[in-house]
C-alpha positions as CSV (number, residue, x, y, z in Angstrom):
1,M,20.0,-0.9,3.3
2,E,22.8,-3.2,2.2
3,N,23.9,-6.7,2.9
4,Q,21.0,-7.7,5.1
5,R,18.6,-10.6,4.9
6,V,15.1,-9.3,4.5
7,L,11.6,-10.8,4.4
8,V,8.8,-9.1,2.5
9,T,5.4,-10.6,3.2
10,G,2.9,-10.0,0.4
11,G,6.1,-9.9,-1.7
12,G,4.4,-11.0,-4.9
13,G,1.8,-8.2,-4.8
14,F,1.9,-4.7,-6.0
15,I,3.8,-2.8,-3.4
16,G,5.5,-5.8,-2.0
17,A,7.1,-6.8,-5.3
18,N,8.3,-3.3,-6.0
19,L,9.9,-3.3,-2.6
20,A,11.4,-6.7,-2.9
21,N,12.9,-6.0,-6.3
22,K,14.4,-2.7,-5.1
23,L,15.9,-4.3,-2.0
24,A,17.3,-7.2,-3.9
25,E,19.8,-4.9,-5.6
26,N,21.8,-4.8,-2.4
27,N,20.3,-7.4,0.0
28,D,19.3,-11.0,0.3
29,V,15.5,-10.9,-0.1
30,V,12.7,-13.4,0.5
31,A,9.3,-12.6,-0.9
32,L,6.5,-14.5,0.8
33,D,3.0,-14.6,-0.8
34,D,0.0,-16.9,-0.6
35,G,-0.9,-16.2,-4.3
36,Y,-4.2,-14.5,-3.7
37,L,-3.2,-11.4,-5.6
38,G,0.5,-11.8,-5.8
39,T,2.5,-13.9,-8.3
40,P,6.1,-14.9,-8.7
41,E,6.1,-13.3,-12.1
42,N,6.2,-9.9,-10.3
43,V,9.6,-10.4,-8.7
44,S,13.0,-10.5,-10.2
45,E,15.2,-13.6,-10.4
46,D,17.3,-12.1,-7.6
47,V,14.4,-12.6,-5.1
48,E,13.7,-15.9,-3.4
49,Y,10.0,-16.5,-3.7
50,V,8.1,-18.6,-1.1
51,E,4.4,-19.4,-1.6
52,Q,3.1,-19.5,1.9
53,S,0.4,-17.8,4.1
54,V,1.3,-15.5,6.9
55,L,-1.1,-17.7,9.0
56,D,1.3,-20.7,8.6
57,D,3.9,-22.0,11.0
58,D,7.6,-22.0,10.2
59,L,7.7,-18.8,8.3
60,P,11.1,-17.7,6.9
61,T,11.5,-15.0,9.6
62,D,15.2,-15.7,10.4
63,V,16.0,-12.3,8.9
64,D,17.3,-8.9,9.9
65,V,14.2,-6.9,8.9
66,V,10.6,-7.9,8.2
67,F,8.5,-5.8,5.9
68,H,4.9,-7.0,6.6
69,L,2.7,-5.9,3.7
70,A,0.6,-9.1,3.3
71,A,-3.1,-8.2,3.7
72,L,-6.6,-8.2,2.2
73,S,-6.1,-4.6,1.2
74,S,-9.5,-3.1,0.5
75,Y,-13.0,-2.7,1.9
76,A,-14.5,-5.0,-0.8
77,M,-12.1,-7.9,0.0
78,H,-13.1,-7.8,3.6
79,E,-16.8,-7.6,3.1
80,D,-16.7,-10.9,1.2
81,N,-15.6,-12.7,4.3
82,P,-15.0,-10.4,7.4
83,T,-13.7,-13.3,9.5
84,H,-11.1,-14.3,7.0
85,G,-10.1,-10.7,6.5
86,A,-9.5,-10.4,10.3
87,R,-7.5,-13.6,10.3
88,V,-5.2,-12.6,7.5
89,N,-4.8,-8.9,8.5
90,V,-4.7,-9.3,12.3
91,E,-3.8,-12.8,13.2
92,G,-1.4,-13.0,10.2
93,F,0.4,-9.9,11.5
94,V,0.7,-11.2,15.1
95,N,1.8,-14.6,13.8
96,T,4.5,-13.0,11.6
97,V,5.8,-10.7,14.3
98,E,5.8,-13.5,16.9
99,Q,7.9,-15.8,14.7
100,A,10.2,-12.9,13.8
101,R,10.7,-12.2,17.5
102,D,11.4,-15.9,18.2
103,D,14.0,-15.8,15.5
104,G,15.8,-12.8,16.9
105,C,14.5,-10.2,14.4
106,D,13.5,-7.0,16.2
107,T,12.8,-4.6,13.3
108,I,9.4,-4.7,11.6
109,V,7.9,-2.2,9.1
110,Y,4.2,-2.9,8.4
111,A,1.4,-1.5,6.2
112,S,-1.4,0.4,7.8
113,T,-3.9,2.7,6.0
114,S,-4.9,6.3,5.6
115,S,-8.6,5.2,5.4
116,I,-8.9,5.6,9.2
117,Y,-8.7,9.3,8.8
118,G,-12.1,9.3,7.0
119,S,-13.0,11.9,4.5
120,R,-10.8,15.0,4.8
121,T,-9.7,17.6,2.3
122,E,-7.2,19.1,4.8
123,P,-3.9,17.2,5.3
124,S,-4.3,14.6,8.0
125,P,-1.7,14.4,10.7
126,E,-0.9,11.1,12.6
127,D,-2.0,12.5,15.9
128,M,-5.6,13.4,14.9
129,D,-8.5,11.4,16.3
130,V,-9.4,8.5,14.0
131,T,-12.4,6.2,13.7
132,V,-13.1,2.9,12.0
133,N,-16.2,2.3,9.8
134,T,-15.2,-0.9,8.0
135,G,-13.7,-4.3,8.8
136,Y,-10.7,-3.3,6.7
137,E,-10.0,-0.2,8.8
138,A,-10.6,-2.1,12.0
139,S,-8.0,-4.7,11.0
140,K,-5.4,-2.0,10.3
141,M,-6.1,-0.3,13.6
142,A,-5.7,-3.6,15.3
143,R,-2.3,-4.0,13.8
144,E,-1.3,-0.6,15.2
145,T,-2.6,-1.6,18.6
146,Y,-0.7,-4.9,18.5
147,A,2.4,-3.1,17.4
148,E,2.2,-0.9,20.5
149,Y,2.0,-4.1,22.6
150,F,5.0,-5.6,20.9
151,Q,6.9,-2.3,21.4
152,N,6.0,-2.0,25.1
153,H,6.2,-5.6,26.1
154,Y,9.1,-7.0,24.0
155,D,11.0,-3.8,23.1
156,L,10.6,-4.5,19.4
157,T,10.9,-1.8,16.8
158,L,7.7,-1.5,14.7
159,A,6.9,1.2,12.2
160,G,3.3,1.4,10.8
161,M,3.1,3.1,7.5
162,R,-0.2,4.7,6.6
163,F,-0.3,4.6,2.8
164,F,-2.2,7.2,0.7
165,S,-3.6,5.9,-2.6
166,V,-0.6,4.1,-4.0
167,Y,-0.5,3.9,-7.8
168,Q,1.5,2.6,-10.8
169,G,0.5,1.7,-14.3
170,Y,-0.4,-1.7,-15.7
171,G,2.4,-3.8,-17.0
172,G,3.9,-3.9,-13.5
173,A,2.8,-5.7,-10.4
174,E,-0.6,-4.1,-10.6
175,E,-1.8,-6.0,-13.7
176,H,-2.4,-9.2,-11.7
177,K,-4.8,-7.4,-9.3
178,G,-7.5,-6.9,-12.0
179,E,-10.5,-5.2,-10.5
180,Y,-8.5,-4.4,-7.3
181,A,-5.8,-2.4,-9.1
182,N,-5.4,1.2,-8.3
183,V,-7.9,3.5,-10.1
184,I,-5.3,5.4,-12.1
185,A,-4.1,2.1,-13.7
186,Q,-7.7,1.1,-14.4
187,F,-8.6,4.5,-15.9
188,A,-5.6,4.6,-18.1
189,D,-6.2,1.0,-19.4
190,D,-9.8,1.8,-20.1
191,L,-8.9,5.0,-22.1
192,A,-6.1,3.3,-24.0
193,S,-8.6,0.5,-24.9
194,G,-11.2,3.0,-26.1
195,D,-13.5,2.5,-23.2
196,A,-15.0,5.0,-20.8
197,P,-13.6,4.9,-17.3
198,K,-16.3,4.4,-14.7
199,L,-16.4,7.0,-11.9
200,Y,-18.5,6.7,-8.8
201,G,-21.0,9.6,-8.3
202,N,-20.0,12.8,-10.0
203,G,-16.2,12.1,-10.0
204,E,-15.4,14.9,-7.6
205,Q,-13.9,12.7,-4.9
206,T,-10.3,13.4,-4.3
207,R,-7.2,11.3,-3.4
208,D,-3.7,11.9,-2.4
209,F,-2.1,9.8,-5.1
210,T,1.4,8.6,-4.2
211,H,3.6,6.8,-6.6
212,V,4.9,3.4,-5.6
213,D,8.5,4.4,-6.0
214,D,8.0,7.0,-3.2
215,I,6.3,4.4,-1.0
216,V,9.2,2.0,-1.5
217,R,11.7,4.7,-0.5
218,G,9.6,5.5,2.6
219,L,9.5,1.8,3.7
220,V,13.2,1.4,3.3
221,L,13.9,4.6,5.3
222,A,11.6,3.5,8.0
223,A,13.7,0.3,8.5
224,E,17.1,2.2,8.2
225,H,16.0,4.7,10.8
226,E,14.4,2.0,13.0
227,L,11.3,4.0,13.4
228,N,8.9,3.0,16.1
229,D,5.6,4.7,15.6
230,V,3.0,5.4,12.8
231,Y,3.8,7.5,9.8
232,N,2.0,8.9,6.8
233,L,3.3,8.2,3.3
234,G,1.6,10.7,1.0
235,T,2.2,13.8,-1.1
236,G,0.1,16.4,0.7
237,E,-1.7,17.1,-2.6
238,A,-5.0,15.8,-3.8
239,Y,-6.6,15.4,-7.3
240,D,-10.3,14.7,-8.1
241,F,-11.1,11.8,-10.4
242,N,-12.4,14.0,-13.1
243,T,-9.1,15.8,-13.3
244,V,-7.2,12.4,-13.3
245,V,-9.2,11.4,-16.4
246,E,-8.6,14.7,-18.1
247,M,-4.8,14.4,-17.5
248,L,-4.8,10.8,-18.8
249,N,-6.7,11.8,-21.9
250,D,-4.2,14.5,-22.6
251,E,-1.2,12.2,-22.1
252,L,-2.7,9.4,-24.2
253,G,-4.1,11.6,-26.9
254,T,-7.6,10.4,-26.3
255,D,-10.8,12.2,-25.8
256,I,-13.2,9.9,-23.9
257,E,-15.7,11.1,-21.4
258,P,-16.0,9.1,-18.2
259,E,-19.2,7.1,-17.4
260,Y,-20.7,8.1,-14.0
261,I,-22.2,5.2,-12.0
262,E,-23.8,4.8,-8.7
263,N,-21.3,4.2,-5.9
264,P,-21.7,0.5,-4.7
265,I,-20.0,1.4,-1.4
266,P,-22.4,2.7,1.3
267,E,-22.1,6.5,1.7
268,D,-21.4,6.3,5.4
269,V,-18.3,4.2,4.9
270,Y,-17.0,5.5,1.6
271,V,-13.9,7.7,2.0
272,H,-14.6,10.6,-0.3
273,D,-11.4,12.7,0.2
274,T,-7.8,12.0,1.4
275,C,-4.8,14.2,1.9
276,A,-1.6,13.5,3.8
277,D,0.4,15.5,6.2
278,F,3.8,13.8,5.8
279,S,5.8,16.2,8.0
280,K,6.4,13.6,10.7
281,M,8.0,11.2,8.3
282,H,10.1,14.1,6.7
283,E,11.3,15.2,10.1
284,A,12.3,11.6,11.1
285,T,14.0,10.6,7.9
286,G,14.1,13.4,5.4
287,W,11.6,11.6,3.2
288,E,9.5,13.5,0.8
289,P,7.7,12.5,-2.4
290,E,10.0,12.8,-5.5
291,T,7.5,11.8,-8.2
292,S,5.2,14.6,-9.1
293,F,1.7,13.7,-10.2
294,E,2.4,15.0,-13.7
295,E,5.4,12.7,-13.9
296,G,3.4,9.8,-12.5
297,I,0.8,10.2,-15.1
298,E,3.5,10.1,-17.8
299,L,4.9,6.9,-16.3
300,V,1.4,5.3,-16.2
301,C,0.7,6.2,-19.8
302,A,4.2,5.3,-21.2
303,P,3.4,1.7,-22.0
304,Y,0.5,2.9,-24.2
305,T,2.3,5.7,-26.1
């Protein structure tokens, strides 16, 4: 993408700030964030930062492309206040798309989630049956349903990106998220500080960990190709938490055993395993992950070594 005016909602947050900063190299970028987990400190001076909620009127949607990443982005955030979570994740999405449509923008790329696949060790394709067990998952499914409405009724172009366990180390936009930061960043920070990382259960749960740089590339490609469906962004590989801690220990030169604790999330809603089938995105755009997990671990640990 070059020489376009772009809005990134949630642009002060983890993925949003990485995306906004990348796009600002060749585009006019507005990052909008309500300050809940995002901060202007995460974006470069080339990005115009607006502190505003996606629930507000008069959003800066007079743009060529909207990347809608603003959300309460976890099960825990939603359970604190399910009504507020639905407002931000669903009403905020509809409000943003409506204002973009009124301003003549017809290309929207938005964040969905891989959590709707449930626990699977096999790669999950986009066309498999999905269910929702949490308010967070319901809100992302609602986005996908509203996107279909906007596609069919208004002929807008909307691409829903189902992210798989996005990670980056502390020192970037993740640091501000604290307890909501990705587990790899938390584990690395614990180990570097001499603390035992806390693993739920026996640590055998697996995740398809996808580096934020690959996620950003996928988002940009979705806009460039004007995709109009839902797509997985993941690596097709999965690692269990015990292995992650071992790899971090090796890279950091530490030797700290994890502490195993009871999982505070109910078993019937906890997603134990994830793995992406990214073939649909690859066929549509040529996208594939470029950062191996070994390289990602090195990047996460680099600030500490």
